[in-house]
N, C-alpha and C positions, 0 to 999 in steps of 0.2 A: 802297322808301327806299334811300338810299345807305348804303354800308358805314360803320360807326361804332363807336367804342369805347363799351362799355356795361358799367355795373356794376349788379348786382343784389345785394340783401343785407339783412340786418336786423342791428341792433345795440341798445345800451342806450338810444339815443335813440327807437328805433321799436318796439321789443317788450319785454314783461316777461321776467323770467329764466326762468320755465318754458317760454315760446315759444323763446327763444333756445336752451335746452338740448335741446329736441327736434330742432333742426336743426344742432346741433354734430356735424360730421363728422370721424371718425377717419381715420387714414391709408388703412386699407382701404376706407372708405366714399368717401374722396375720389378714390382711384384708380378705382373703379367709376363714379363720376359723371363724371370726366373722360373714361373710355372712352365712356360713353353720350352725353354732350353733343357729343363730337367728331364723332359721327355723326348728330346732330340737325340739323334744318332751321334754316337761319339762322346757324348757329354756324360760324365759320371757325377761331378759336382760343379757348382757354379756359383759366383758372387758377382754382383754389379756395383761398381763404383762410379757415380756420376756427379759431377760438380761443375763450376763455372767454366773451368778451362780444360777439362778432359772427361771422357767417358771410357771406362775400361771394363772388360769382362775377364775375371780370373776363373780359369777352369782347371779341373783335373779331368783329363781326357783319355778315355780308353784308346781313342785313335785321333791324335791331333788334327790331322788333315780333314777328316770327317767332321770334327767338332768345328773347326774353322768354317766349313761349309755350312754347318747348321746356324752359326752366328750370322753369316752372310745372308742366308735365307730369311732369318728373322728380320734382320735390318731392311731387306729388300721388300718383304711382304708388309711390315708394319710402319716403316719410316721411309719408305720410297728411295731407299739407297740405290743409286745407279751403279752399275758395274764399274764405270770409270773412276767413281768416287772411292771405291775400296782401296785405292792406293794411298789414300789418306790414313788408313788404318795400319798400325804397326802390328806384327806377330812376333812374339818372343817365347822361346821354350827353354825348359830346364833351368840351368843355373842363370842365364841371361834373364829369364822371367823373374826369378827370385831377387836378383839385384835391382831390377827396375821396380818391383813391388816394394821392396824394403825402402828404396829411395823415395817412392812416392809416399809411403806411409810416414817416412821421417820429415817430409815437407821439403825435400831437396830438389824436387822437380816440378814445382808448382809456381804459378804466377803470384806475386805478393798478395793480390786481393783474394786468393784461394789457397792460403797457406796453412790453414788448420786441417792437414791431412788426416792425422791419427784419429780425431773424432769421427771424421767422415768414414774412415775405414772401419771404426768400431760399428758405426750405424749400418754400414753395408754388411758387416758380419752378422749383426743381429737380425737383420731382415732375411739374410740367407738362412740362418738358423730357424727362424719361424717359419720360413717357407719349406724347410726340410731339404735345402739343396747343398748345405755345408756339411761335408761328412769329415771323416778321420784326416784325409789329406790336407784339405783346405783350412781346417782348423789347426792343424800343426803350422801351416805357413803363416796364418794370421797371428797366431800367439807368438811366433818368433819375430814377425815384422813389428809388432807392438812392442815387444821387448827390445829390440834394436832401436826403435824410435826413443824409448825411454832412456836407454843407456846413453844415446847421443846428447840427451839433455840433462843426464845425471840425475834423473828422478825415478822412483819406483813406477813400473807399470801400473796402469789403472784407468778408470774412466776419465780422469782429468788431464790424461796425456794430450799434449798439443804438438804443434810443429817444431821444426828446427830453428824458427826464428830467433829464438833466444839461446841457442846452443853455444857452448864455449869452445867446443872443438873446432878444428880447422877443416876446411872442405876435403883436403887430402886425407886427414885422419878419419873423417867420415866414411869416404869412399873405401878406405882400407878395411874399417870395421865391417861395412856393409859387405864388401867382397868376400871376407873371411866368413861371416855368419851365413852368407848365401852358399858358400861351399858346404859348410856344416849341415845346413838344412837339406840341401840337395842330397847329401850322403844319407841323411836320415829317411828322406822320401824313397830313396832307391832301395834302402835296406828294407823299408816297410813293404815295398812292393816286392822285393826279392825273396824275402822269408816264405810267404805263402806260395810263390811260384816254385821255390825249391821243394817245398813240402809236397805240393801237387805232382812235381816231376819225380820226386822219390816214389810216390805211390804208383805212378805210371811205369817207372823203371821195375819196380818189384813185380807188377802184373806181367810186364814183358818177360821178365827173367823166369817167372813161373811157367809161362807159355813155352818158353824154350826149352826148360827142363822137361816138361810133359812131352815135347815133340822129341826131345833126345831120348826120353824113356821109351817111347813108341818105336823109335828107329833102332836103338841100340839094346833095348831091354828084351825081356823083363829083368828087372833088378829085384834082389831080395829086399824085403820090408826095410831093414836097417839101412841098406844103401840108399833106397829111395828117400827115407826120411833125412838121411844126411844131405842129399842133393837138394832137397826141398828147403832145408835150413839155410842153403847158401843164397837163396833169392833175396830175402830182406838184407842180408849182410852185404852183397854186392851192390843192391841198390843204394844202401846208406853210404857205402864207400864213394860211389860214383857222384851222389849228390853232394857229399862233403867236398869232394874235389872241385866240383862246378863252383860251389860256393866260394871256396878259396881263390879259384880262378876269377870269378867275377870281381872279388874284392881286390885282387892284384891288378887287374885291368883298370878298376877306378883309381887305385893308387897311382899307376902310371899315367893315366889321362890327367890326374890332378897335378902330377909333377911336370908334365910337359904342356899343360893347357895354356892358352893364351889369355891375357887379361880380358875381361869382359865389362870393364867399368864403362866403356864408351856406349854399350848397349843400354845401359840402365837409364839413359836420358829418354828413351822412347822415340828416338828419331826414326825415320823411315827405315823399314826393315822388309826384306822380301819374304 
């Protein structure tokens, strides 16, 4: 699978209080879990948010299925998670993960007694940075999440950001803003991942072109020096042309998908997901 943003967690929508309490991680447990997951298969970056009504793992995963298995293994080994209890954990990918995370950070998906979500997210981010498990991708997500929470409250982003409890916007307005910001953030993450992938592909295409030109020269040659130089000069030009066409095709696919995509607002609640 392609690298992707992944959220795995449980909350008051998906699990009863006694289950949530078993998987509430204190600071020491979070530090140990960050260390273990950062060395686990499929996990590139990871942050853990754990509060009274929810525990969530935010991951940038090189392989989301493998990363989910790594989280399952961690919870099974250290917190005696039974396989039948895994159904209480939701798994969200890509834009759905962003909508959910922005909602959580803004305090839209918390119980009243656990509503100060933005400070909790800031703490979780700081812990991940100290552990060296938050990199470029998660940093982008967290900055955007805190900015969205601040915009919904009409205050500048910063350490004093709190929940949506005092927000003046309506729930519908908040959902629309979160959906729009999630789309923008998703495109940014995709572009960040796409640029080095296209660059790597271009180098590989150039290598293949040179090999094919060499093979052509052996089969149809020998060619005069001038002709061979001309053929060799075509390799990087062809590779650049193909890579550019692919980049434009990917952008067009993303535009078409965005235009025809289904609303994902319902997924932001973190209700049961397969």
